N, C-alpha and C positions, 0 to 999 in steps of 0.2 A: 378540529384545531389544525392550524397550519404548522408543518414541520419546517424549521429553518436550518436544517443540517446541511442540505446541499441545494443544487440548482432546481431540483424537482419541486420543492415547496409543496409536498403532498398535503392535501386536505384529508386528514385522517379522522374518521368517525370513531366514537367511543368503542373500544374493544377491537377495532379493525387494525390492519397493518398497512404501512406505507409500501411504496414500490420496492424498497430494499428488503422487505420481509422481516425487518428487525426493529422497526420503530412503530410504536403504537400510541393510542390515546387512552389514558387511564385517569379517571376522575377529572376530566376536562383538561388534562395536561399531557403534552407529547413527551414520551419517555422511551428508554431503550428496553424493548421486550427481551432482548438477548443479554441483558445485564448479568454478567458473571456466569453465563451458560457457555461452558467450554467444550469445544469439539476436538481440539488438538493441543497437545502439550509435549514439547521435546526440547532437549538440550542440544543446540546446533552450533557448529562453527560459525563465527560472526561473518565469515566470507560467504556463507550460504544465503544471507539476507537479500541481496549481496551488499556487503560493506567491505571495501578493501582498504580504506584509510582511516578506520575507526577501531582502535585497539586490535590490530591484526594479530592472529594467532590465538585469540581468546575464544571463549564460548559464551553463548547467551541462551537463556531460557525463553523459548518461543511459545507463544500462546495465541490461540485463535478461537473465535466463536462461529457464528453463522450469519449469512446475509451479505448483500452487496448492492450498491446503487448504480453499478454499470452492468452491461450485458455483453461482455467480450465473448465472441463466439469460440475463442480458442482457450477459454479459462481452464487452467490445470487444476484448480481447486473447485470445480463447478459443483461438486456434491455438497459442499458447505456454503457455496456462494449464491447460486441461483437456480439450481435444479429443483425438481419436485421434492427432493429429499430434505430440503431446508425445513419444511414443516415438520418432518419427522425429527430432525435434530432439535427443533425448538422444544420438543417434548422430552427427548431422550438425553440431551446434553447434561453433563455433570455441572453442578453449581460449585464454583470456587470463589469464595469471597475475596475482596482485595487483600485482607489481612492474611488469608491462607496462601494466596499467590505470593505475597512478599516473603512469607516463611519458607515456601518451597524454593524461591530464588536464593534466599540466604543459605539454605541447606545444600545448595549446589555449588557454593563458592569454592569448596575444596576440589571440585572437579573443573575449575577454571572459569566458572560463571561470573560474568561482570554485571548482570542485570536481567532485564526482561525486554523481549521484542514482541510487540503486538502485531500480529501478522496472520497469514493463511487466508482469512477472509478480509473484508475491508474494516479495519478497526475504527475508522472515523464515524461509522454509523452507530457505533456503541461508545461514543466518546466519553460518556459519563463514567463508565466503568474504567476506561483507560485513565481518566483523570484521577479517580479515587485511588486506583491501584498505584499509579505513577507517583502520587504524593508520598505514599508509604514507602515505596521502593527507593525513592530519592532520599528520604529521611534515613533509610538504612544504609546509605552510602553507596548504593548501586546505580547503574545507568538505565535509562529508559530509551527504547528505540521503537520507532513505528515504521512498518512497511506498508505503504499506502498508495492509492491511486490519486491522492491529492485533489479529489473532487469534493470539496467541502467549502463552506463559507469561511471567511476570515474571522467571523464571530466564534466559530468552533475552534479554529486554530488558536485564537487568543486565549481560550479557556485552557488550552494545553501548553501554551508557550513556556510557562515557568518550569515545566517538569520534564520536557523532552530534550534529550541530549543529542540524538541523531535520528535521521530518517533516510530511508531509501524510498524515493517517490517515482512512480511510473510516469515518464513523459512518453506516452505510448506512440506518438507520432507528432507531426507538425503541420497538419492541415485541419481546417474546420470540418471538412467533409468526413475525414477519417474518425475524428473524435465524436462529432455530433450524430453522424448517421451510422457508421460502421460499428461503433462501440456504444452508442446511446449515451454519450457523456456530454461534457461542456468544456470546450477547448480553452475559452477565456478564463473560466473559473480555475482550471488546473494551472494555467500560467500564473494567475494572480496568487494562488496558494504557494507555488514554488518561489516566486519573487519575495514573498513575505517570510517563508520558512528559512531561506538562506541567510536572513538577517540575524537569526538568534540560535541556530544549532547547526551541527554538521549535517550536510545534505549530499547524498549521492543519487544519481538518476539512472533509470533503466529504460531502455527502448528495445522492445522485442520486434524483430524485423520480419514482417509478414510478406511473402512474395505477392507481387501485383497490388499491394495495398499501400505500404509506407516504406518501400525499399528503393526509392530513387536517390540518385546522388544529389540532386538538387535539394530534396527535402532534408537530407542529412547535413548538407552545408548550411541550410537555413536554421535547422535545429541547433547545431553546434555553435553557430554564430550567436544565436539568442542566448544560449547558456553562457557563452564566453562573455557576453556583455554584462551578465550578472556577476560572474567571477570565473576567470579562466582556470582556476584551481578546482572547480567542482568536478568530481569524478563522474564519468559517463560509462555505463555498462551497455554494450551493444550485444544483444543476445540472439541466438539462432532459434528459429521457430521449428517445431515438429508438429505434424498433423495430429489434432486431438479434438475431442468434444464435437462441436458443430462445424468445425473447419477442417474437414478431411478431404477437400476437393482439390488439394494441391500438395506438392511434396515439400520436404524440409527446405529451409533457406540454404542456398548454396554457400558452402563455407568460404570459398574465395570471395564471394560478394560481401559477406560479413566483414572479412578482413579489409576489403577495399573501402567499405563505409567507415571502418575504424580509422583507416589512414586519412580519409577526408576530415573526420572529426578532430584528428590530432593537429590539423592545420589551425584549429581554433582553441583546442583544449589541451591542458597539460597531462591529464590522466584519463586515458580511454582504455577500457578493458573489453575483451570479447568473452562471451559466455556460450556454453552448450556446443562448442566447436570441437 
């Protein structure tokens, strides 16, 4: 069966897994093999997502599973996203039902919790669980947040649209080469996803600056102009890279250069934040 979650459109045989390691074919139907299988659960400051203009000062219950449809060589969550350990997590992860997740979120309200953030790995590859849980969380009067690479079809986004209150979406760079070859993604799909998401929920964007890859002033001008054309009030987080995972052949991004790119972005955008500096 063909999976229509993202641009890969994996042809998944019965019992096998798609490229993301988290979607399978069961009884002739593509479904989420990672449904409810939780690898990470923590009560975080909302700013850690990062979201700076969505209930600042609050906390949010962050939950993650395993698997991802991109192959970023600098992935900080690689153990649950796309390393060999993913197969281990598929067997060892704890199952938390949507009802149980809602109850945990409610129990954290006294600690400042405003809802649930689906994060850590790529939540959209397990969108069925996100939807089922988000419905219950919203009914309980809490907020739903997604931290995502935005590499999914609009069909998937439409399934989640009524229930998601905010997103931080990675706009990882602004060239087709960087997206399609360096990350193994789809530049046009990500842009289409962002353009639709800003129509119905609070959106903030994050760009991690990788030396010699997506760090030119010209690219930041183009990126921030494109975002501004959507809405100049969309917050943009420009983050500093540190060597990790498969990308340890270069040093951290120069702090001064991050600040310079932020200055350029502010020519087009009202809210620009620097991270990891």
